[in-house]
N, C-alpha and C positions, 0 to 999 in steps of 0.2 A: 512653464518656461522650459525651453529646450537649450541645454547648456553643453558646450564642448570644452573640455580641459585639455590643453596641450602641454605636456610636461614629460620629463624622463621617467618619473615614478609616481605612482599613487600607492603609498605603502605605509602601514601603521608603524613600521620600524625605521623609517627614514626621516631625515630632517625636513626638507622641503616636501618630500613625499607625504609626511604626516599632515602638513597643512592642507595639501591637496585632498588627502583622504577625508579630513574633517569637513572640508567644503562639500565634497561629493556626497558624503553621508548625510549632512544637514539638508542638502538640496533634495535628495531622494526622500528624506523624511517629510519634507514639505510638499511632496507630490510632483516635483519637477522631474524631468528626464535628464540623464547625464551620460554623455559619451566621452570616454577617456582615450586620447591618442597619446600613447606612451610606449616605453619599452617594457614596463611592468605595471600591473594593476592588481590591487588586492582582490581576491575572489569575492569578498563581501560586496564590493562595488560592481565588479564585472558580471557577477551572476544575479544581480538584482533584477527584478522584472522590468524596471525602467532604466537599468544600467546597460552600458555597452562598452566593450574594450576593443580598440583597434591597435594592434601591435605594429609599431613603426620601426622595429628593428628585429629582423628574423635571422640574421646571419652574424657570425662572430667577426668582429672588426678589431684590428690590433691596437690602435691608439685612441685616446679620448677625443682628440681633434677630428680624426676621421669618423669616429662614431657620431660626433655632433653634426658633422656635415651631412652624413647619410641620413640621420634622423630629421634634420631640417628639410632635406629634399623630399623624403618619403612622406612626412607629415604634411608638407605644403601641397604635394600632388593630391593627397587624399582630400584635404580641405577644399581645394579648388573645385573638386567634383561634387562635394557635399555641402558647401557653405550655406546654401539656401535652406538646409534642414535645421538650422540653429538660430536662436534668438540672440545668444551671447556666446562668443568665443573668447576664452581666456588662455593666455600663454604665460609660462613662467620665464620672465626675462626674454632673451633671444634664444628660442629653441626651434623656430620654424621660419622659412622664407616668407610664408604667407602672413599678411598683417592680421593682428588680433584686435578685437574690440577693447579688451582689457588686458593689460600686462601687469602681472604681479612682480614686484621688484624685491628680491631677496638678497641681491648682491649687485654692486656697481663696479664692473671690471675696470673701467677707466679710472675710477677713484682709487682702486687698489693699485693700479699701475703708477699713479702719481704719489702714492703714499710713501713717505720717507723710509718706512720700514719694509717696503717691497724688496724681497731678498734676491731678485733676479735682474737687477739693473745691468746696464751695458758694461759695467766693470767685471761682470761674471762671464767667463768664456766657455764654460762647460756646455756640452750638447744639451744636457737637461735644462740648464738656465736659458739657453736659446729657445728651447721648446716651450718652456713656461712663459717666456716673454711673448712668443708668437701666439700662443693660445689666448693669452690675456688681451693682446692687441686686437686680435680678430674678434673676440667676444665683445670688447669695448666698442669696436666700429659698428657691429651689427646690432648691439643692444641699443645704441643711439637711434638707429633707424626704427627699431621696434618701439621704442618709447615715443618717438615723434608721430608714428603712424596710428597709434592707439587712441581711442576716444577717452579712456581713463587709465590712470596708473595707480596701483595700490602698493604703497611702500610699507615695509614691515616696521619702520620706526621713523621718528622725526629726523634722526641722523641720516638715514637713507634717503628720505624725501629731500633733504637739503642737498645731498650729492646729485640727485636726479635734476633738481632745479638748476644746477650748474650747466646743464645741457641747453638751457634756455626754455625749459618746459614751464608753462604758466601754472601758478598755484591752483587755479580753477580745475586743472586737469588732474591734480594730485590729491590722493586720499591716503591717510595713514590708518592701517588696521594692524594692530600688534598681533604677534603670534600668541598661542595659548598653551595651556598645560592641563593635564588630567589630574585634578586634585584628589581623586580617589586612588589613583595609582601611586602618586607621589605625595607622601604625607609623613609627618614625624612619627616615630615609633621606636620600639626597643631595638638596640643594636644587635646585629647578628654577625659579628666580625669573624667568628669561627668558620662561617660559610666560605670565607675568602682567605682563610689561613692567616688572619691578622690578630695581633695581640690585643687584649682588652685593656691593657695597662698604659698605653701610649697615647699622647695627643696625635691626632691623625687628620691630615688635610687630603683633599681629593682633587685630582685633575682628570678630566674626561675629554677625549678628542683625538683627532688625527695626530700621530706622533712621527709620521714619516717626513713631513715638511715643517718649515719653520714658522708658518703663519700663526698657529695656535700658541707658540712661544713657551714651550715647556722649558727651554734652556734657561730663561730668566728665573723660573721657579727653582730649578736645580741650583743655580748660583745663590739665590736667596737662602736656600736650605743650609748653606755653609755657615750662615750667621745665626741659625736657630737650631742649635745642636740637639735639643730635646724633641724636636718635631719629626714625625714620620710622614711620608707622602705615599699615597696609593695612586697609581697611574693606570687608567682604563683606556686602552686603545691598542690597535693591532701592532704588535712588537716587531714582526718580520719586516726587515728592511729599514727599521728605525735606527737612527744614530744615537738615540738618547741613552740607552743602557751603557754604551761606551763613554758617553759624556759624564754620566753619573759616576762611573769608575774614575775618570780623570779628575773630577771635582772632589773625590773621596767622600761621597754621600751615598754610595750605592747600598750600604748596609741599612740605610733608612728610607730607601726608595723602593717601593714594591710594584713591579710591573706585572699586572695580572692579565694582560691581553684584553681583547675585545670581549665584552660580556653583555648578555641580555638581561642581567640582574641589576641594572642601574638603580632602580628604585630601592631595592634592598641594600645595595652598597651605600647609597646616600644616607640611609638611616643609620649607617654604621660608622660614620666619620663625624668630625667636629666642625669642619668648615670646607667651603669649596673655593678653589683658587684657579683663575682662568684669565691671565693677563694677555689675551690675544692681541696681535698687532693689527688686526682688522676683523670686525664682525658687524653684521647688520642687526641680527636679532636671534641669537642661538637658542634653540629649544632647551639645551642642557642647563642654561642659566636659570630659566623659569622652573625647571624640574628641581634644581637644587633649592631654590627659594621655597617652592611648594613643600619640599621635604623639611623645611624649618632650618636650613643651613644659612649662616652668614656667608655672603659671597664677596670675593675680592676680585676686581676686574680693572683693566686699564681704561683710560679715557677714550681709546679708539674703538668705541663700542656703541652700537645703536641702542643698546638696552641700558646704558649707564645712567640715563636721565630718570629712570623710575626705581632705582635701587633704594634711594633715600636712607632710612635708618636700618635697612636690612643688610648693609654691607659697607664696603669701603671701595672707593675709586681713586686710583693714583694716575697721574698724568702720563708719564713716560713708560711704555711697556718694557723698555730695556733697563729700567732703573731697579736693579736687584736690591739695592740698599733700601729704597722706599718700600719695596715689597716685603723685605725681611722685617722692617719695623712694624708693618701691619700684622704680619704673621706672628711675630713675637707677642704683640698685644693680645691677639686672639688666643694664644697659648696660655698666657699668664693670667688672664681675667675671664674665667668661665662664666661669671654672671653677666658680663657684657656680651659674651658670645651668645648666651641664652636669650637675652633681650633682643639682640640683633636677629637671631633666628626666628623669634616670634614675629618681629616686624616684617621679615622676609616672607613668611607664610601669609600674613595678612595682605601683603601686596599681591601675592600670587593668586589669592582668592578672587581678586578683581580682574583676572586675566585668564579665564577659563576658555576651553575650546568652543563652547557654545557661543560665547561672545564673539570670538574670532570669526567663526563660520557665519554668524548672523551679520557681521560687518561686511563680509564679502557679498553675501546675497542681497543686502541692502543696496550696495553699489550697483549690482546687476539690475535690480528692479528700478532704481532711480534712472539709470541709463535708458532702460526700455521705456519708461514713462516719458522721459525727455524726447525720445524718438517719436512716440505716439503724438505728443503735443506738437512737435515740428511737422509731422505728417498731416495732422488735423489743420494746423494753421495754413499749410500749403494748399490743402483742398479748399479751405474757406477763401483764400486769396483768389484762386482760380474761379470759384463761384462768383465772387464779387466782380471780377473782370467780365465774366459772361453776362451778369445781370446789368452791368453798366452799358455793355454793348447793345443789349436788347432795348434798354430805355432810349438809346440814341436812335 
């Protein structure tokens, strides 16, 4: 099978990029050829004998919106010239003007725009808010076209599939393939808090994610911290440009909130904390949640979560991501009852064992093969029909 992946990144260290990396790696391992049209591609894929990397952005471009437009145009131009070289073309959402056979749905921009917690509604008048609204509206418009033109859509959760269905997409066109996790990299083990300058004697929660914008919702965690005075929080995410250190100061919890910046040692960090808290205002299926579960951590998330339906006994889900009181009650419970915390962590790990990367990649490749087989059958039926017509005309 000759596969083209159109996406911004194929990268071991990126969210959606990691999914693409695992698909490409599994496809190459099965003997297929893979061409990646992207801004960045892991050398392991690009340098493989059956791998190829087409760079669709070679010049620096100032804003994400302009970068997206440039990428969509350049990738589409290349695909139009080379489309016949591929059996399957998969795109990540709307990334190219050229229609794809399969679109992977990691995020539904129109759903985020309608979300009551979308922070950039028309009541916000700052240039940044206008820009965020514009980029979300444009993505929502073109992703609808991408979804409707594809033969198959692969959603990363049932939650996401439901959002896609609101576009009028038939259920027959939709497949759910969950993201995965590396259970060898993320696993329970001895704490190494000293590596991060953290005390061994304190109950410690973990938040990982973008802390420059409000979607991941660190603010509610900081507010909840006011009601759980014995708890400390470690925050892993790029601090430059973030408003949250100042917010922690205003809320008088800064002495218990440890901003450690962005780190590549997430697996080690997860083995060093007591539970994971992530009340995001909108998520389709974040890898960091599965990584926490695989590490044996109880997880606390909001109901606006594509992954909330499989947490089960491995954590707690609360409805309103802005409800600091509800979040504080859950965090207090996890601090006060270590045995409950332990049993939840065991359940979280067991759930993660059923969601490994090998299963995710196999799910994508199965969809590719099913679509190809359906096309073969349609082509075969078409040939048979033409033969039947010819035979009937001869008999006449």
